[in-house]
Steps between C-alpha positions, in 0.01 A plus 500: 500500500759759405763316710437167309529686174831644590636163610382335172636782304840474667507124436425553140779750477740268675407224246545730203827607619613140525360422152765734357773290659503204260812333657360509846167349369694234306703420820195453706342282258803258489431157629796543751283767674189287543570439876724802550474808700607816308547848625616797291537870568663769266503857597637836360822560685447869493148542643428159643193453280432126444472437125452120512409258769366152576427359846756759627382466854540120529762379729725254334842351570776736381806282521802721446303812401487534873850631494375809344325578827799404725760679305278818484459511877871434560612783260252749633553420875873423507635686210720417201809552689419279798773239585541204720818437715667176623741553788799277577635530850600310810402474864712427805859605545804502273856460612682683226832369626409126469233542234247312717139594474302387789157536356327471164526622152145641428331576163193708551242492235310804408242355248714545200313302220781519244810405703730271276225503232594399140321818383740732716824308464698813399370668810577239763784313324664246734348656814563193722888516432483879563338431841764247583778754396343765742510244777867414441581870500412507861780241570266228614675159497280290722127529586384353845138508377326459169375669190145594562250669274243734654188439279254655739433820289181328362281231662601129466211417265675504166215379278151648501239269643291486191755393250484152333716220630603430143661838478688549828799283427566634155702823421193709405349413850806592702416639843601828662754531771652775694822400334448369151766410254551393129135565424449214766549267209733196446547243231454132499703342217353171382640235272320238293659182354413447143331168555287609804215748569628540857697798611784522748604820686838592389581813707358797677601861421611652722606165667415625841131468404536120475174347619353157581251428224289205413510512118197375295582719193498327172569591125189515308352724229640816358416770776635581846251384769751435771427628846694530841292439807666645809399714781683813644760411773480132402794274395317244301230478228432332178523545119203399287363529141657486167781673300553463124627183370759678267688626826774288614598785728236713655490775760213553751495840671391471867439736780756506767339373823711710741691788334617657836658160604642461150683845533636393850637185360665667204669754710611218744659321217676800359643593831629157572653501144680831594648320808257672746373217733138506614424302812120456461277407220334770290133593604229758478312707757197281428695181575643640811147626606622807665612847419862612512577565855741800415534758252658426166824686408482574135779389266363569158156574324360397171231724352255384222434673164236775525128386510441627159749257342361226712147568381635519145606149529184388696270626228715415202575142607197452730705395802270367764766523776557879453119572524465299814806673657342833406168428676681392814720817489180702478365328819836543675518883432140590542355243752843408672433135409681323220218291396295429186173582682645837635613586142160418348343748752740762379429432126129521567544831678702627210238395245218671696719825519541478129119472452508149407202293638618197687173328580534274202869425560627201692881518556680205641855588401718739305594303192152350388621139540203408737189381307295663768599849387214676312481862351294666238610666178313837569671569825844387356453747219417765756827426680688525163324833428597627858854414441529687175299809616589528849780255594819664625719256319323406191798507273669230711168300506450527121854415427469173710246357253644309197446619140296251315701259272832638636560448870440285797204281515348649184805446280339204317148649468338798327771484228282660235673827389178695599589445867848654476539768760112504542455252768659466847331246725522248770402140429353254741437131465446180664302181425189622316572853570630762244506867578655827377481865615698810419529805261413536141597774230257487217587574135282815528717626790253420791626353823303210641510290806377133496462195707375167374445187725399161391437208745431131416531499129544181319755384246862633441591824672665607159145528338386714781799738474461510127130618560625770753763622250217564241286690744781724607610541131151619409516753789835640377375516138148642563471693818 
């Protein structure tokens, strides 16, 4: 009897605490939430006390909020100064008198997620030309062999198995390779004649990514709903969907199907342009289906920016590719296997060591792109508390989250002045999913940690975001 009384009393207290949160009550009663699952947890950042919650133990799709978990594990386990290296070298023998290399030029990937990235253009600059310059310095004039990329640093399964087919060919669904480049993204430039809804492929950028596409894209409506359907390592696919009628010229961003082979082709072309003949076609270790028979003599080395800088971009701009690279890197370093599955094991071990319960977490990737991922807001808040109170590199972690209304994926949201310098958070969204999690500073000076997860709402996402903004604003003003 006493046990029953305590349970009823606790339930009443919980309901009473909710009744004080008018914005959240209003949010739940909105018609957009009739069929939705909603999970919320808000805790005091100093003592971990939960001050507001609703279905906080329910496992729901996190979308890109998953990156908070991956980036936390990577920072804590690898350290903010961790870097990736790409090695340029050669095999065989070099006759310095004749300039003849009897062997191959080799580019060995080291898992760098940012090589040639637009986000780090100042760091890498024209790295391909620099590599060619270093090769020329050896006096090589003729290569009796080929340019070959060693992409065996990770496994040869670029895309996690539980991703949607609709995503894999597009830039945000780019796969992970032992040797990635240019964010594994290229552009398809399309042109529409004024008197037709049909679109014609005008060019590929870079042009080495030219592809055989069946094209069923049409101009219709006002929004971009164009998709690229292509598998990793393939050389054909199709375009489908619609692009805005108002666009006579349009750019679709697609995922490079074989980045290691692309690099081999680009170096091969640059060598030929410099008068260095190459007798065989460019290739990769995967295509050759064998390891390098002899050691590689290094010529040059390219080092990535430090991990803290990569994670800064990862969480500010929500770059799926970087998160997927990091989960494979964790598998490589701690399980000696550069696979997504091995990385997931490492992440779960990290969460357990941080006191985060993983029995309600289902992790299929590092970025949150898989709709089969599921986490709960209570344990995500626990992770954020851990990072603040016990994390070795919390300043780097906290810095990686964008300020609301100012930066990254939050630049155009939470623009009310009340959020200025008071909210740093990671957003996560996909079809019928809208989530946020991060750190709050209230007007009274309290520090709060929150996570809100909404799945399967109806209506426009902007209405849901507006409701979330009101909830967080109330927390800032009243807690």
